[in-house]
N, C-alpha and C positions, 0 to 999 in steps of 0.2 A: 413228920414229912419235911423234906427239904424244900426250900424256896426255889422256884424255877425262874430263869431269866433268859431272854433271847440274847444271842451274841450281839446283835445290832443295838439293842437297848443297853447292854453293858458298855459297848464302845461309846455310845452317846452320853452316858451318865456314869462314867468311870469314877468320878469323885464320890458320888452318892453311894455306889456299891462298895468302894474302898472304905468309906466311913462305917458302913453297916458291917462289913467283915471285921473291921477293927473293933467294933462294939460286940463281936461275938457271933454274928449270923453267918450261916453257910449258904451257898447257892450252887445249884446245878445249872450250868450254862448250856443252852440248846442252840443248835444250828439246824435249820430246816426241821424243827420238831424232834431232833435226835440229840441225846446227851453227848456233849463234847468234852467237857471237863468240869471239875468241881472247884469252887472257890471256898476256902475255909481258913479261919484264923490260924496263925502259927501257934503251935503248942508252946507255952512259956517254958516248959521243961526242956524243949529242944532249942537251946540257945545257938545263935549263929556264931561261927568262928570266923573272925576277920583275918584273911590271909594277907591282903595288902589293900590299902585305900589309895588309889592313884590321885585322888583330889588333894591328898596331903602332900604329895610330891610336887604337883603343879596345879595351880588354881584352874578349875575347869576340866581337870583330868589330863590324861596323856594320850597323844595320838597313837592309835593302834599300829599304824604303819611304822612309826618311829620306834615304838616298843619292840615290835617283831624284828626290825632291822638290827637292833642292838643285841638281840639274842644270838 
């Protein structure tokens, strides 16, 4: 059975739930007692592909308006 968590509790305790997901737990997030979404750890076999890391271009990232204007 999945662990259930209220959306408000998730917002108030994000670090706690992030650490639990990192440790392998999954949660069904409820809003007004109805399932809203599921938090689950990333499957290690599905590695992320980094397309671009804007923090490597400029410390703190790149301003989205400046980026879009340059395109």
